[in-house]
C-alpha positions as YAML, in Angstrom:
chain: A
units: angstrom
residues:
- id: 1
  name: MET
  ca: [-0.85, -19.06, -10.18]
- id: 2
  name: GLU
  ca: [-2.79, -16.50, -8.88]
- id: 3
  name: LEU
  ca: [-1.48, -12.81, -9.56]
- id: 4
  name: LYS
  ca: [-0.11, -10.83, -7.06]
- id: 5
  name: PHE
  ca: [-0.29, -6.61, -6.89]
- id: 6
  name: GLU
  ca: [3.39, -6.15, -7.05]
- id: 7
  name: GLU
  ca: [3.64, -8.10, -10.04]
- id: 8
  name: LEU
  ca: [1.65, -5.20, -12.11]
- id: 9
  name: LYS
  ca: [3.23, -2.58, -13.97]
- id: 10
  name: SER
  ca: [3.02, 0.68, -12.17]
- id: 11
  name: ASN
  ca: [0.67, 1.92, -14.24]
- id: 12
  name: GLU
  ca: [-1.53, -0.81, -13.29]
- id: 13
  name: GLN
  ca: [-1.24, -0.71, -9.57]
- id: 14
  name: ASP
  ca: [-2.18, 3.43, -9.95]
- id: 15
  name: VAL
  ca: [-5.62, 2.22, -11.69]
- id: 16
  name: LEU
  ca: [-6.43, -0.61, -9.27]
- id: 17
  name: GLU
  ca: [-5.50, 1.66, -6.52]
- id: 18
  name: GLU
  ca: [-7.56, 4.66, -8.19]
- id: 19
  name: LEU
  ca: [-10.67, 2.72, -8.18]
- id: 20
  name: PHE
  ca: [-10.28, 1.04, -4.87]
- id: 21
  name: LEU
  ca: [-10.19, 4.36, -3.08]
- id: 22
  name: ASN
  ca: [-12.38, 5.89, -5.01]
- id: 23
  name: GLY
  ca: [-14.92, 3.58, -6.94]
- id: 24
  name: PRO
  ca: [-15.99, 3.78, -10.45]
- id: 25
  name: THR
  ca: [-13.99, 6.02, -12.32]
- id: 26
  name: TRP
  ca: [-15.08, 8.38, -15.52]
- id: 27
  name: ASP
  ca: [-12.64, 8.22, -18.40]
- id: 28
  name: GLY
  ca: [-11.95, 11.42, -18.42]
- id: 29
  name: TYR
  ca: [-10.61, 11.36, -14.65]
- id: 30
  name: ILE
  ca: [-8.74, 7.90, -15.18]
- id: 31
  name: VAL
  ca: [-4.88, 7.71, -13.84]
- id: 32
  name: SER
  ca: [-3.96, 5.52, -16.60]
- id: 33
  name: LYS
  ca: [-6.18, 4.50, -19.74]
- id: 34
  name: THR
  ca: [-3.57, 1.25, -20.59]
- id: 35
  name: GLY
  ca: [-3.27, 0.72, -17.46]
- id: 36
  name: ARG
  ca: [-7.04, 0.82, -16.99]
- id: 37
  name: ASP
  ca: [-7.73, -1.91, -20.09]
- id: 38
  name: SER
  ca: [-4.76, -4.26, -19.20]
- id: 39
  name: LEU
  ca: [-6.40, -4.37, -15.55]
- id: 40
  name: CYS
  ca: [-9.66, -5.80, -17.50]
- id: 41
  name: ASP
  ca: [-7.69, -8.17, -19.48]
- id: 42
  name: LEU
  ca: [-6.72, -9.59, -16.76]
- id: 43
  name: GLY
  ca: [-10.43, -9.74, -15.25]
- id: 44
  name: LEU
  ca: [-9.57, -7.11, -12.40]
- id: 45
  name: ALA
  ca: [-11.89, -4.27, -13.82]
- id: 46
  name: GLU
  ca: [-14.29, -3.54, -15.84]
- id: 47
  name: HIS
  ca: [-15.08, -0.94, -18.61]
- id: 48
  name: ARG
  ca: [-18.62, -0.11, -19.47]
- id: 49
  name: SER
  ca: [-20.14, 3.07, -21.13]
- id: 50
  name: ALA
  ca: [-16.95, 5.22, -20.07]
- id: 51
  name: TRP
  ca: [-17.32, 4.15, -16.58]
- id: 52
  name: ALA
  ca: [-14.01, 2.00, -14.56]
- id: 53
  name: PHE
  ca: [-14.71, -0.05, -11.89]
- id: 54
  name: LEU
  ca: [-13.31, -3.25, -9.85]
- id: 55
  name: THR
  ca: [-14.44, -6.32, -10.44]
- id: 56
  name: ARG
  ca: [-14.54, -9.15, -7.38]
- id: 57
  name: ALA
  ca: [-11.12, -10.26, -8.37]
- id: 58
  name: GLY
  ca: [-9.81, -6.61, -8.29]
- id: 59
  name: VAL
  ca: [-11.03, -5.55, -4.97]
- id: 60
  name: MET
  ca: [-9.98, -8.79, -3.34]
- id: 61
  name: MET
  ca: [-6.89, -8.08, -4.67]
- id: 62
  name: ALA
  ca: [-6.71, -4.17, -3.70]
- id: 63
  name: ILE
  ca: [-7.62, -5.94, 0.06]
- id: 64
  name: THR
  ca: [-4.94, -8.73, -0.34]
- id: 65
  name: ALA
  ca: [-2.15, -5.75, -1.13]
- id: 66
  name: ASP
  ca: [-3.33, -3.41, 1.91]
- id: 67
  name: VAL
  ca: [-3.96, -1.18, -0.99]
- id: 68
  name: ARG
  ca: [-5.21, 1.63, 1.61]
- id: 69
  name: GLU
  ca: [-2.29, 1.54, 3.44]
- id: 70
  name: ARG
  ca: [0.02, 2.16, 0.57]
- id: 71
  name: ALA
  ca: [-1.75, 5.08, -0.56]
- id: 72
  name: ASP
  ca: [-1.58, 6.58, 3.28]
- id: 73
  name: THR
  ca: [1.99, 5.87, 3.54]
- id: 74
  name: ARG
  ca: [2.93, 7.73, 0.11]
- id: 75
  name: TRP
  ca: [0.96, 10.32, 1.30]
- id: 76
  name: ARG
  ca: [2.70, 10.79, 4.42]
- id: 77
  name: ARG
  ca: [6.18, 10.49, 3.09]
- id: 78
  name: LYS
  ca: [5.08, 13.32, 0.38]
- id: 79
  name: GLN
  ca: [3.84, 15.07, 2.96]
- id: 80
  name: GLN
  ca: [7.00, 14.98, 4.99]
- id: 81
  name: THR
  ca: [9.03, 15.98, 2.05]
- id: 82
  name: SER
  ca: [7.35, 19.04, 1.06]
- id: 83
  name: MET
  ca: [7.67, 20.42, 4.93]
- id: 84
  name: ALA
  ca: [11.57, 19.72, 5.34]
...
C-alpha cells in the first residue's frame, strides 16, 4: 500500500511542502527537524551534510498531492483574512 500525503503528520507535510517548493534546505532553516527525520525514515527525503532534500518518491508524492496548489491556496486564504 502506498502512503498518501494526507496520511503524513502535519510536521511531515510541512517539511515535504518546504523541500518541494524551496529545494534543498539547510538544517538551520528547516521547518521541523522531527518532520525531516520522519520523511527520511519513510524514504521520502534524504539528509546529508546538514542539508535535506526530497527523494524521487518524495517529489512524486508532492506532485501527486498537488502541493504547489495547496501552498498557493493557503497563502491566498491568509491574505484574505489579513485584509478583512
